[in-house]
N, C-alpha and C positions, 0 to 999 in steps of 0.2 A: 702619596705622602712624600714631601721633600724636606730635607734637613738643611738649614742654612750652614754655609761653610764657617761662618763666624757668628758668634752670639749664642750658640747652643739652644736654639728654639726651633720648633716645628711649624711648618706652614701646611695646614690641612686643605683638602679639596673643598672648594666652595659648593659644588654640586656632587652629592654622593651617588647619584644615579638611581635608577629604579628597575623594577622587573619588566623586562621588555615585552611589549604586546605582540612582538613578532614571534615569541616562543609558542610552540603548539600547546604548551601546558599552561598558558597564561590564564589568570582568573582564579579567584578564591572559591568560586562555585564549581569549578571543574572537578568531577569525581575521579578522573583518571581512567575511565572506561569509555571508549569512543563507539558510538552507535550511529548507523545510517538513519537519517530521519524517516526513511520509507517505512521503518518498522514501528514507528510511534503511532498511537491512536489516542483519541480523546472520547470522553463519554458524553452522552446526551444528558440533559437535565432530568434527574430521577423524579422530579415533581410534575412532569408534563407527559401526557399521552400523545401530544402532537409532535411526534418524532420527526416528521418530514420537515416542518419548519425549523426545528432546533438543529437537525443535522445539516440542513442547507446553510444555515447561518455559520455553523462551525467549519464547514468546508472552505469558507473564505480565507481561513488562515493557512491554507495549503496542506492540511492534514491528509494522510493517505489511509487512515483507518478510523472508523466510527464504531463505538460500542454502544448499542442501545441499552440504557440502564433501566431495567424493569424490575427493580428490587422489591417494589411494593406490589403485592398481588392485585390490589384494587386498580392501580395505575395500568398494570399489564392487561387486565381484563377490559380496560377502557380504550385500548389500542385496536382500532378496526383492522380487520384482515386486509382491507384495501390499502391501508397505510403501509403495512408491511410489504405488500406487493409493489407499491409505488417506491418504497425505499430501495427495493431490489433493482428497479429500473434506474433510479438515481445513481446507485452504485456502479451500474454498467456504463452509464453516460460519463461519469466522472473518473472511473477507474479506481474507485475507493472500495476497500474491503469492509465487510460488515461482520461484527460479532454481537453477542447479546449476553447481558448479565441477567439470568433468570430470576424469578421471584425468590425472595428469602423465606423459605419455609423450613420447618424442622423435619429432617428426614428420618429421625429415629422413632417417632411415635411417642416420645416422652413429653408429658405436660406437667403442670403443677399437681395434678391428681395422680401422677404416676404413668406407667407405660400402658399403652393400649394398642393392640394390633390393628384395631379399626382406624385409629389415628395414623398409624404408619401407612396403611393401605391408602388412606385419603391423601397423604403427602405424596405417595407414589403416583397416584392419578394426576395430581397437580403438576408434578415434575414431568411426567410423560406428556401431558397436554402442552406444557411450555416448550418442550423439545420439538414436538410435532408442529406447533405453530411457528416456531423459529425457522423451520424448513422453507417457509415462504420468502425469507430474506435471502436465501441462496439455494434455489432448487437444484442447481447443477454442481454443487460442491459440498464440502463438509464444514458447515459453519460452527465455530466454537460457541457452546452455550455453557455459561458458568453458573454453578450452584455452590452455596456454602456447604461444607461438610456437615455441619450441625448448626443449630440456631437456638439461642436462649437457654441452653443448659450449661451449668458450671462445669469446669474441668479441674484437673489436678494442678497443684502448684509444685514445682520441682526444685530441688537443690541440684540434682544431676538428672538429666533427661535419659530415659531408657534407650538402649541400643539392642534391639531384638537380634540383629545379625551377629552381634558379638556376645549374645547371651547375658547382657547386662540388664537387670530389671529396673535400674534407676533408684534414685533416692528422693522420696517425696517429702515435701513440707506439709502438704495437705492432699488427701485423697477424697474423692466423692464416690462412695460405694452405692451400688444399685441392687435392690432385691429383684432377682430375675423374674419372678412370677408376677409381682405387683408393680414393679418399676419404682418402688419407694426409694428415695435417695437419703443417704446418711453421710454427713461429713465426718471425716476421720483425720485428726491432727495428732501431732506429737503430744504425749500426755505423761505426766508423772503420777505414779500411784504409790501409796504408803501402806505397808503391812506390819503387823506386830510380830514379835517373836524372834528378834535378832539374836545372835550367839550370846551377847551380853545383855539381852533384854531391850536393846535399842530398837527403834522403828526403822524398818528397812525401806529404803527408797529405790524404786525401779522406774526406769524411763522406757516407754513403749513408742515405737515408731508408728506412723500410719499403716504401714504394711503389717506390722504385728497386731495392731488393733483390728485390722480387717480379718486376720486369721481367728482372732478371739471372738469376733462377732459371729463368724460362721460356726465355730465350735459351740459357742454358747447357745445360739439359736437351735441347733440340733439337739443338744443335751436337754435344753428346757422342754422341748416338745415331747421327748421320750420320757423325761422325768414326770411330766404331768400325767402321762398314761400309766406309769408305775403307781403314782399316787391314787389314781382312780381304781386301778386294779387291786391295790391293797384293800380298799374299801369293799370291793366285790368279794375278795378272798375272805375277809373278816366275816361277811354275811354268810358265805358258804360254810365256813368252819362252825359257826354257831347254830346253823339250822339244817345242814345236810343230813346228819345222822337221824334226825327226827322224821324226815320225809323220804329218805333214801329208798326204802322198800316200796314206796308208792310212785316213784318217778316213772318206771316203765308203764304202769297203768295210766298215769296222768298223761303221758305223752301219746299213748295209743288212743285214748278216749278224750283228747283235747276238744273242747267245745261241747262235750256231752256230760261233763262232770257237774254234779250238783254240789255246790260249795258247802251247803248246809249239812251234807253227809259226812264231812270231815269234822274231826274234833277241833276244839278251839285251838289246841296246840298245833295241830296240823294246818289249820287255816292260817295261823300266824307264820308258820314255817313256809307254807306255800307262797304267801305274799312276799316274804323275804327272798325266797328263791327266784321269784319273778323279777324282783328288784335287781338281784345279782345278775340274772340273765341280761337285763337291760343294760347294766353297767358293762358287761362283757361284750355285748353287741356294739355299744358305743366305742369301746376300746378297739374292737376289731375294725370298725370304720375308720377311726383316726389312725390306727396302725397301717391300714391299707393306704391311706392318704400320704403318710410319711414315707412308706415304701415307694409309692409312685413318684414322689418328688425326688427321692434319692436315685431312683433308676432313670428318671427323665433328665436330671441335671448332673448326674455323676459321670466320671470319666470311664473309660473302657475297663480298667482294672476293677473299679467299684461295681460296675455292672456285672462282671463275671462273678464277683463275690455275692452279690445280691441274688443271682440265679441259683447259686449253691444253697443259700439260706431258704429260698423259695422251695427247693426240693426237700430240704430237711423238714420244713414246716408242714409240707404236704404229707410226708411220711408219718410225722407225729400225729396229725389229725386222723389219718387212715388207721392208725394202730389203736385208737380208742373207740369205745362204744359211742354212738351218736347221742346217747342219753347221759354220757359221763361229762357233767359240767366241770368237775374238777380237772378232768383230763384236758378239756379245752383251755382251761385257765393255765395249766402247766405248759401247754404248747405255746400259748401266747407269751408267757413269761420268758420262755427260752428264745423266742423270736426277738422280743424287745431287748433282751440281754445282748444278743449278737449284734443288733443294730447299734447299740450304744457302746459296745466294746471298743476301747482305744486301739487295740491290736488290729481290728478289722479296718479302721480308718474309713468309715462309710459316710462321714459327714459330707454332704454334697456342697459344692461351692455355690451356695444360694446368693451370697453377696459378692459382687465382682466390681472392679474399678469401672467407672462409668465409660471410660474410653473403650474397654473391651466390649461392654454391652452395646455401646453406640456403634462400633464397627460391625458387630453381628447384625444389628437391625438396619443400619444405613446401607450396608452392602446389598441387602435384599432390595431396598428401595432403588438405589442407583443402578444395580445390575439389571433389574427387571425393566426399569424405565428406558435404559439404553437399548435393551433388546426389543422392547415394544416399537421403538422408532426404527430399529434395524429391520424388523419384519415389514414395516410399511415402506421404507425408502431404500433398503439394501445398501449398496456401497456409497450412496449419496446421502446417507443418514447424517444428521448433525453430530458433532463431537460433544460428549458430556464431559465437561472439565470441572473437577471438584476443587474448590478454593479453601485454603486454610482460613478459618474465621479469626477475629482478633484474639491474641493470646489471653488466656484466662477462661475462655470457653472450651468446651470439650472438642477434641479432635483438631486442635490448633497447632500441633507440632509437626515437624517433618516426619517423624516416626509414625504418628497417628495417621497422617495423610497417606503415607506409603502403604501401611497396613490396609487402610480403607480401599484404596484403588486396587490393590492385589485381590482383596476379597470380593470387590464388586465385579472384577473381571472373571473371577471363578463363578460367581452367580450367573453372569451373562453366559458363560460356557455351559453351565448346567442346564439353563433354560433352553439354549440352542440345541444341545444334545437330546433333551427330552422331546424336541420337535423334529428330530431326525437329521440335524445338521452334523456334518463331519467335525470331529473334535479339533483337528488341526486348523480347519478353516474358521471355526468358532473362536479359537484362541487368537488368530490373526486379526479377526474383526474386533474382538474385545480390546486388544492392544491399540488398535487404530482409533477406536471410538470412545474409550474411557481413559482420561488422563488427569493432569493436575494444572490448575491455575495457581501460580505461586505469587502470593501477595507479600511483597518485601516489607511493607509497612506493618502488616499484621504480625509477621514473625518477629519483627524488631521489638514488639511490645513485651516480649519475654524478659526484657531488661528490668521491668518493674518487679519481677520475681527474683532478681539477683543473678539471672543467667548472663554469662559473659558473651562478648562479641564473638569470641572463638566458637562457642557452642551454637550460637545463632547461625554462623556460617556452616557449621557441621550439619545442622538440620536441613540446610539447603542442599548439601551434598547427598543426603538420603533420598530426596525426591527428584534429583536432577534428571535421571533417565526417563522419568514419567511426565516431565513438564511439556505442556502444549501451548501455554498462554501465560503471560506475566502481567501483573498489576503493579504499577509504579506509584508509590506515595511515600513521603518522608515524614518522620516524626522524631520525637526524642525518647521513645520507648515507654512512655507512661500513659498518655491519653491517645484516644483514637482520632488523632488529628491527621489531616491529609494535606501535605505541602508538596511543592515540586521537589524533585530530587536535588540533593546538594544543599538543602536548607535545614536538615536535621542531622541525625547521627546514624542513619541506616548505612551499613557498610556495603554500599551497592557495588563497588568495583569487585570486592571479594566474592559477593553473592553471584554476580554475573560470571566471574571466572569459574566458580564451582558449577554453574549451570551449563557451561561449555557451549557446544554447538546447539544444544536444545534451546538454551536461553537466547542465543544469538539469532536463531531462526524464528523464534516465537514472536508473535505480535505483542508489543508492550504498550499497555493502555495506561494513560496518565489519569490517575484518580487524585484530584487535588481539590476536593470539596471545600476545605478550609480556606484555600487560596481564593477560590471563586467567591466565597462568602464575604471575606474581609477586604481583599484587594480589588475585587470586581473586574479583573482582567483575566484573559486566558493564560494558562500556565505553559503554553507551548514554547514560547521564546525562552523562558527560564529553563525548560527541560532540554532544549537544544544546547544551551550554554553549559548545563550540567554535564552533558554527555559529549561535549566537544564535537558535535556533528558538523560535517563539512558543509560550508555555505553553498557550494556549487556541486554539481552532480558527478564531478570527476573523482570523488573520494580522495581528495587531497586538500592541503591548506588553500585558502584560509578556513578557519573553523569558527563556529559560533561563540566559543568561549573567548575568542580574541576580539570580538566585535566592539567591545567597549573601548579598546585601545585605538581602534580605527577612527574614532570620532574626536579624540583629544585635541588634535591640532586645529580642528575647525572652530572650536569654541574658546580657545585660549585667548583671554583678554577681550572677548567680544560678547560679554554677557549683557543682557538688557535689551530693550526695544530700540535697536539702532537701525533696523531696516523698515522701509515703508510697507507695513503689512497690508493696509487697505489697497495700496497701489497694486500689489501682487494679486490680491483677491479679485480686484476689478479687471485688470488687464492681463494677468498671468505672468509667469516668470520668463516667457519667451515671446516670440512673435506670432504664435499660432492662434491666440485668442483675440477676438475682435472686441473693441471697447463697447460699453453698453449703448452708447449713442448710435452705434452701427448694427445693433441687434444682438450684441453679446450679452451673456448673463454672468452674474457674479457666481463663481463656482462654490459648491458646497464642500465641506470637509470630507475627505475620503478616508481619513484614518490611516494608521500604519498598516502595512501588509500583514503583519502578524497579529493585529488587534482583533480580528474576527468581525469587525464592523463592516456591514455591506456598503457598497458604493451608492451614492445618492444620485 
């Protein structure tokens, strides 16, 4: 800006300048995190089982990693084993690494009908088979095989996500509770309840969080079951009180001669009393069965402290029964009454945690599935076994947070170690194998979908930090946090630079697979070039400038003022741009379009 010496007016610059394309940070798509293109991979088409043809086509764009996308069990079953072997040969010829996204199956055993151990074992067999078949793709190494942590089951919605390491239970907007025995799911949300009898006669309003509602569900379920037994027992006691005195003196005789008694030898009053006594016995027998069932559930699902208390009650109940005559029906009733009282007493706190958050239940079940499946492959292939890499599903499903995935991997490794120890393996060796063969595939697009629950970018990055030491594989897709869209990085609001910084060396070393299904669908071009630009990858192998995010600036001077069809296109197509091609009259041919090097289009 220059000011005239006379006249008092300013003369502004005619050209204000622009952002220099020579800057390493040039381009609005650049994420600020630079990655070597060698670590990028691209997926095969999930709709085809002809992976050889699809992979061969995509190798033309210069990619160094191919991920076989076998998310559909039907498509995976349609892949012949010969194709997997041929793909291994192709990878050796081209120097390309192979990974596989295994079939998307539910690993928990939960369906719309509830939980079934049979379903869980079926999923375990499917996952084991997929891992074993994947070995064909790389028999000499540890091929990563990705599976979703869970599929198709709803998860909690959070205001604040739990942090187990810091003892923070979290603050839920909605919980999904699961009944341990049946797998029945119950949604629990914040709820207002109104009660009469305020100090001035007003209605009392009380707000319950999902966590409080979960505690109420457990306590109510326990109390209701015992209360039903008390109600039935009251009926039995009423019958006994009305009829016991009339037949008391005959009870020893009746018990000793059961089956030999002539009913007609009894008086009418005794006959009626006898029938009533048999009814009371049946009531007490049914109560005993149900009480045993309740006791069994409490012991099976209770914590260690509750189990110790239940052992004490069992001893007291046994002494009560031993202290009475076998023919003393009233004594049996009193012993049962004492047992039920102790089971229901708030001081004993014996209500088992029958309903638990679905995340806790899913970790218990899925860890069995993944731990066993990984060990089955290890038994077969040893140190060259495939790596089972567990992926976070889209946010909103169960086991979709970093905390969930961390817990699942740790429990799966424990299951692996327990299986290995049971078959005679050294514990230290088993732990090393588990750490090597079970890890995390971190999908940055899936975790970004927590935004639709109101979770902040800061908390999304924090979830990444929780799984960072466990990461073995990364899936790259961008979105805006609401829908499960898949765009190239830099086109949505995934905080990829901060995520990769938190992953550290684990993320830097991991293969990063470009999952851009929405881009393929609508733009119909490969997302590789856009990904290179987003990560500012070096154009040449020297790991230095120029970078792909600068490439748009390199072309500006060529096209300035030269728009339109001003070159003789047909001349170039016929004779070529140099002196190497012969004209058609001398045997030359009109060349076909080769496409750009990044297009993935094969040469004609």
